[in-house]
Structures are given as structure tokens and as C-alpha cells.
C-alpha positions, 0 to 999 in steps of 0.5 A: 540364714542361709544354712538355716534354710538350707537346713530346712530345705535338706529336712524336707528333702529327707522326710519326703525321701522316706515318707512312710518312716517319717509317718510312723515316726510322727505317729507317736506324736500325732497320737499324743497331741490328738489325745491332748487336744480331744480331752481339752477340747471336750473339757473346755466345751463343758466349762463354756456351757456351764459358764453360760448357765451361770451367767443366767442366774444373775450376778446379783443372786445370792443363796444361802443353804445349810452346810453339814461338815463330812466329819458331823455327817458321820456322827449323824448330825444334820445342820438345817435352815428354817424358816425362822431364818427366813423370817430373820432374813426379810426382818433385818437385811435391807436392799434386797428383794425376791427372797425366796425359800425352797425345800424338797419335801420328798427329800433332795432326790425327789419321789415317783411322779405318775401320769395316765399308766407312766411314771418316773423319778422326779426331783420335787421342790416346793417354792414361792412366787419369788423363786422365778425371779430369784433363780431367773426361772421362766416358763415356756407354757403357761404360767408360774407359781402366784402368791395366791397359789401358796396363800390358797394351798392350791395343788398346782405344779410347774415342770421341767421338758424332762419330766414332760417328756419322761411322763409322755404328756402333750408339747404343751402340758398345761392343764393336765394332771400328775400325781406326786406323794399320792396327790393329784397336781394340776400343771400350770406351767412348764419352764424353758429347758435348761439342758444337762450339767455333768450328764444330770439332766436339769429339767427333770423336776416339779415346782410346787407352792411352799405351803403345799410342800410344807404341809406334805412334809409334815413337821415344818419346824424340822424342814431344811431350805435354801434361801435365794434372793436378789440384791438391789445394788449390785455394788452392796453384794459383799456388804450384803453377804457380810450382814447376812453372814453375821445375822446367821451366826448370831442367830445360830449362837456361834462362837468367835472362830467357829465354823459356819453351819450354813454357806452364802454363795452368789452365782459367781462364786458358784461358777468359779468353784466349778471352774476350778473343777474343771481346771482339775480335770483338764490338768489331771487328764491332759497329764495322763494323755501326755504321757504318749507325747514322751512315747513319741519324742523316744521314738523320734530320737530312735529314728534320728539316731538310726538316720545318723547311722545311714548318712554317715558317709554322707556326713564325713563328705559334708565336713570334707567340704568344709561343713562346720560342726554347727551346721551339721548340728543344725541340720539334724536338729531341724529334721527332728524338729521338722517331724515333730512340729508336722506331727503336732499340726496333723495331731491338732487337726485329728484331736480337734475332729475327735472331740467334735465328733465325740461331743456329737455322739454324747446326747446333750453334750455341749460342742467341743471348744479348742482354746488358743492355749491349747493350740500353742501348747500343742505347737510349742510341746511338739517343738520342744519334743523335737528339740529336746530328743533331736539334740542327742542324734544332732550332737552324735552327727556333729562330732563324727571324725570326718576320715572315720565318716568317709571310711564307714561302710 
């Protein structure tokens, strides 16, 4: 224990005596760790934000939508869910509620919306009254679409805050009129803000009654809808999902072994999909910036080899006074590891500041989050780099012949 303490003291004295060289030596580790922590903190902050948004959807929510494999898309094929599928679900699936069909009467990307000389491109979705509970979508101002709006085919709309801002509508836009697809709609409500996901606003939309959207789309038989609903008993979630899959496979006349032409997804499964994407992004980006840690390790090895050459005579004196091989090995190994760990700690703080600053500079980006495993990884990797790249210089110092070392000029 005494030799370890003395090795630490000697390492700190050497670092202090050559402070500028020590800083430049650790610079590679500092930059490497800072890069890794900044990237990880940004991605984990985004992941936490997305996770919180999916939690708001409700654990007992299910959504079914058409799925067309990429190969079939290249052939011009397109699978659809129709209103007939919606009727089948309502009729044959028990223990569910808030069944709501939804579709884009102007396609997946929307159309131009106008108001008082202002215009913007927005996503338009035709929904029923049940969509509010199925999607956990609640108005900040006004009210949501009701069943009588759908029955009476009223030209009313619920908009998002982003659309309000784009059209320069009042803070409370209820009562204002907007033009969608050449027809005027009265705003009856504005939903609460939901923020952005991957830089795409979730608040630039307009919801209109399902019957109105069907009339505007034309041929209702060719509509491709998505269907959302809630399962009354969350313990029955898997069973309901299985019954739904069986019902639609039978209705679509799919043979055993044939791939589904639809997807049934829970909020939890959708969240897991995004988690997998985030994990892959973290691994790829983290691996790329970790290359700088390798460069930093090579720098430490180079400087330690120079240090061994400079202190050859000192090593000879220590060995002449009785220092054993493992004492010299430990001294240089601890010095290399200390340099690396100090660089890792500085890089850890710098990386968090970079991640936090970058998150604040990007509009509507969630705050950076540094998970505990990233801190452990930074310190552990720094220590490993110090040990790995410090072994060769330390071994060279320990193997010096004391007589040759004393004669070294």
C-alpha cells in the first residue's frame, strides 16, 4: 500500500512539474471523452423526451394500420384498411372502446391551409369524436369534435398550436375561419402543444370530422384508414391483439404463413421501436467519436516513452537504492493512468457543457441527459486507455539495467 501511495504522489509531482506537457498529453483523452458524452447526452435527452410522449398515449392503446412491404411498393401495390375493416372491429372485437378511424383526405403530407392572406402547408386528418380518448388528445382552447359534428357534416376543425402560429391567428383561435382544400372551416378548438420528434413538429395539423373528410376525399371505398382504440382491461391487451390479427387475416383472405398486410401496434411497442433506433444511433455515433480516444491513448504512450528516456538516470538511482522492478512498473503505470483519468474527468464536464449548450441552441430540442452508465463508461474507458497505453513505457522503464541507466547522459 505504501508503494502505491508513493507512486501516486510521484505521479502527481511529475504531472505538476510538467503541467503544460501533461495538459497537451491529456488533450486527446479530453476531446474524445467530451465528444462521446456530448453525443450520448443529446441522444439520451431525445430518447427520454420521446419516451415521455409515448407514455402519454396510454399503455392500453392499440393502433392498426395498413402495411405494404417495400418490394410491393416498388411494384405499385398498396395495401389498405377500409371502413369495412372498421365495422368488423366494432362488431366482432369485445372489451374495447373509443374505436376511432382516421385518415388523411389529402394524403399523408397534407395540403395548403389559408387564413387572411397567410398560407402554410399542414397535415389534415379526418377523425371521429372517439379519437380524443384513443389518442389522449385534449384541447387547450375550445372543444374537440363531437359525434353530432360528424353526423351533421359540419365544417369545423381542431388545430395545433404550430398551425395557429403559421397562420398568425390569435392566441385563442376559436371562432376563426380557415380554408382547407377550397372549403372554409370554423375553428372550434386548439389542442395542447406536443412538441417535436426528430425535428418534425407534432403541432402542425388540423383535425376535421370523419364524414367531412370522406366527402372531400371522394371515393370512400378506396380510403386507407388507421384505426385506434383502447382495451378496457389492460391484462387482455395481448389477447385482444391476437383476436384482432386473426379477424383481419381472415377478412383479407391471407393464407397460413403469408405475411400480414397490416400492423397492430401498442404505444409500448412503438416506444420500443424508437428505443432500438436511439440505441443504434448511440452506438454508431459513439463509436465514431471514440476514435479520438485511441488517438489520445497513443499520445499518452508517446509522452510516457519520452518521460522514460528523460528519467533514465533517475530510474537507475532508484534501482541502485533497492527499488524493485514492480516498483518502477507501478510508478509509470500509475502516472499514465492518472493522466488519462484526469483527462477523462475534464472531458466528462466539458462534454456535458457541450451537450447542454447544443440542446439549448437547437430550437425545441429536449434538454441533454447524461446517464449514469455514460459516466462510468467515460471514467472506465479513460482508465483502460491509461493502463493499456502505459504498459509499454512502464515495462521499458522497469526493465532498464541500473548500471546502464546510471551511465546514461
